C-alpha positions, 0 to 999 in steps of 0.5 A: 500499500502507499505510504502517506505523509502526515500533515497537519489538519484543521482540527490539530490546532483545536487539539493543541489549544488550551483549555480551561480544564486540560486535564480531568479532576481527580476523584475526591476519594483519591487525593493525589499523593505527595511524591519526592521525585519522578519514578518513571511513570511516563515510560508507560506511553513508550511501552504502549507505542512499542506494543502498538507498533508490534500488534498494529490497529484494526478499523471497520469503515462502512459506506452507505448511499445511492450509486453514483454518489462517489462512495468508492472514490471517497474511500480511496481519497481517505486513505490516499490508496486504491482501497476499492475498485468500482467497476465501470458503469455500462448500459449492460450491467443490470441494477442489482435487485436487492442490497448486496454488502461487499467487504474488502480488507487491506494493511495500510503502513505508515512510518512503521505503524500498520493499519488493517482497514476494512471497507464494506460498501452497500451497492443497491441501497436506495436504487430500487422503486420500492425501498421498504426495508432496505436497511434490514441487510445493513443492520443485519450485517452489523449485528452479525459481527457484534454476534461473532464477536460475542461468541468469540468472548463466550468461548471457555478457551478463546483466543488471545487477540479476538479479531475485531470485524465489528463496524466502527463508523458508518458514513452515510452519503446524503445526495446533493438535492439541496432540499432536505433529507428524504423520508428514507434517509430519516428512516434509515439514520433513525434506525442506524443510529441506535446501533452504530456511529454515523457520520453523514456527508453531503455527497458531491458537494461540488454540485452546489453552490456555497449558499445552497450548501449551507442552506442545505446543511442548516436544513439537514441539521434541523431534520436531525434535530426533529427526528432525534437523529444522534449522529456522531459525535454524540454529545452525551459522551463528551468526556471533558471540556476539551472534548466538549469544545472540540465536538461542539465545532464538529457538530456545528459543521456535520454534515460535511460537504465532500468531494472525492478524487482519486487523480492529481493535477498540476496546479501552480506548480504543484500536484494536488487531488482534485476534480478537473471541470471546464471552470477549473480544478476542484481541489479535494484538500483545500478547505475553501473548495470542500470539507474533505479535510474535516471528514479525514481529520475526523475519521482518522487523525483525531477521533479513530480510537474514539470511534473504536471505544464508543462501538465496544463500550456503548453499541456493542455492549447494548447488543451484548446485554440484550443477548445475555438476557436471552441466553437461553437462546444462544447456540450451544456447542463444544466449548461454550458456556452455558448461559442457561438459567441457573439451578436452585442448587446453584443459586443457594450455593455458598459463593452465589449467596455471598454475591446476592448478599453483596448485591442487596448491601450495594442496593441498600447503600444506593437507597440510602 
């Protein structure tokens, strides 16, 4: 894969800007200990870096939208690599009758750090006359990855590193109609935001003027608020003042108006990624032309790990709780933990009684 050179993005200045609260306040129950000198705690960061360089990272992204909105081109532009090769459209190629999900995985290496990237495309979404329940295959795929991860966790002898195929982010491409969200968009986003991190973008933004783009963004934001669609970054997950300041600026600009291009052109003596038209060249990495840089910084440079954390701690945890409440329906077989309801003898065993008494004590403390 091609190696890319990191350049400071628009969000880097926000990350480095001082804040009234640069770190989390210490808990009142654990006051800071008086120290007589350094002990080398900062070396833990070097240890984590060395381990990360060895193991690498996994990042799984899904792109959803109608055909012709530039999903494949956008993915290639994001990672500056030929991640996805879409077939050239032709008159002989029939329109898919059902929604089919295709996934492709690549390993991208940059400065010794390896990233296993998995991209899932959804060709056929919204292309039919009757799009009733066209979201079921997408939601089914996302839940299937949760189920696969859960089953690996339930094994008595499980792998040291469970392969993570869960979808960490879904980029939803909104057609540049210039009006508002369609009923299909609203219905799909309402269902999707409960299961996965959703980042909506205005596709092919070069077909709109700047004034049309801003008016379209305002109407979409109003639609999201009216229909209680909570897209990423969710306000309820801001951990401190720094996160709140940064994410508030991002939420004001969502959905990003983006343009994708995987061809370079010569502009003023330098090669830039862009789309060539009769009126000039639309530079993809020029913030005055489109907001692709904001999308790239959000997905890769500033919030990649946060997307993975929310997927694991919130969306997957919600799925896990629901499935464990239905534990009697889980498949059984060699190497599986029996999650069937415990027998009366097990409930009265000394170990369980201790747990029950401790739980009763905790509930009484909470009531007090």
